[in-house]
C-alpha positions in Angstrom: 8.3 17.6 -23.1 9.4 18.4 -19.5 8.8 16.3 -16.4 7.0 17.9 -13.5 6.4 16.7 -10.0 3.0 17.0 -8.4 3.2 17.2 -4.6 -0.1 16.5 -2.9 -1.0 18.3 0.2 -3.8 16.5 2.1 -6.0 18.0 5.0 -4.5 16.7 8.2 -7.4 14.2 9.0 -7.7 12.9 5.4 -8.2 9.2 4.8 -9.1 8.3 1.4 -12.4 6.5 1.1 -13.0 3.8 -1.6 -14.9 6.5 -3.5 -11.9 8.8 -3.3 -9.6 6.0 -4.5 -11.9 5.5 -7.5 -11.8 9.3 -8.3 -7.9 9.1 -8.1 -7.8 6.1 -10.4 -10.2 7.9 -13.0 -8.0 11.0 -12.8 -4.8 9.0 -13.5 -6.6 7.2 -16.3 -7.6 10.6 -17.8 -4.0 11.8 -17.6 -3.0 8.7 -19.7 0.5 8.8 -21.3 1.3 12.1 -19.4 1.9 10.0 -16.2 5.6 9.0 -15.8 5.1 7.5 -12.3 1.9 7.6 -10.3 4.1 7.8 -7.1 3.0 6.7 -3.7 0.9 7.9 -0.8 2.8 9.1 2.2 2.0 7.2 5.3 4.7 8.7 7.7 6.0 12.2 7.7 8.0 14.8 9.5 8.4 18.5 8.6 11.4 20.7 8.9 11.0 24.4 8.4 7.8 26.2 7.2 4.9 24.3 5.7 1.2 25.1 5.3 -0.5 24.7 8.6 -3.7 23.2 7.5 -2.3 20.4 5.3 0.3 17.6 5.3 2.4 15.9 2.7 0.1 13.4 1.1 2.0 12.0 -1.9 3.6 12.7 -5.2 3.5 11.8 -8.9 5.8 12.6 -11.9 3.9 13.9 -14.9 5.0 15.0 -18.4 3.8 18.2 -20.1 4.9 20.8 -22.6 5.3 23.5 -20.0 4.3 24.6 -16.5 1.0 26.0 -17.7 0.0 22.7 -19.2 1.3 20.9 -16.1 -0.9 23.1 -13.9 -3.9 22.5 -16.2 -3.4 18.7 -15.6 -3.1 19.2 -11.9 -6.4 21.1 -11.8 -8.3 17.9 -12.1 -6.8 16.2 -9.0 -9.3 14.9 -6.6 -7.5 16.2 -3.4 -8.6 19.7 -4.5 -12.1 18.7 -3.8 -11.1 17.6 -0.3 -9.6 20.9 0.9 -6.2 19.8 -0.2 -3.7 21.3 -2.5 -1.2 20.3 -5.3 2.2 21.9 -5.7 3.6 21.7 -9.3 7.3 21.9 -10.0 9.3 21.5 -13.2 12.3 19.1 -12.7 15.7 20.1 -14.2 17.2 17.9 -16.8 20.2 15.9 -15.3 22.7 18.3 -16.9 21.0 21.6 -16.1 
């Protein structure tokens, strides 16, 4: 299995409600042992270079999956997608790659 980073892109005015937090918790519970590190929510940010104009960096997680396709399938259940946000999925290189 490989490790993937999920980068969450939130709408600029997004503040998670208690219902949204419950949805995130349920999604992480559903991912089960695939979650390496739930990560953290971003509370301060600055952008250098190009970035999508309608979203901001919202947080990250580290997840294990067999391949990129499997990781994307896991990311499709992310609650931020229902809030006009997005998820970027990237495979992390092994330390010696």
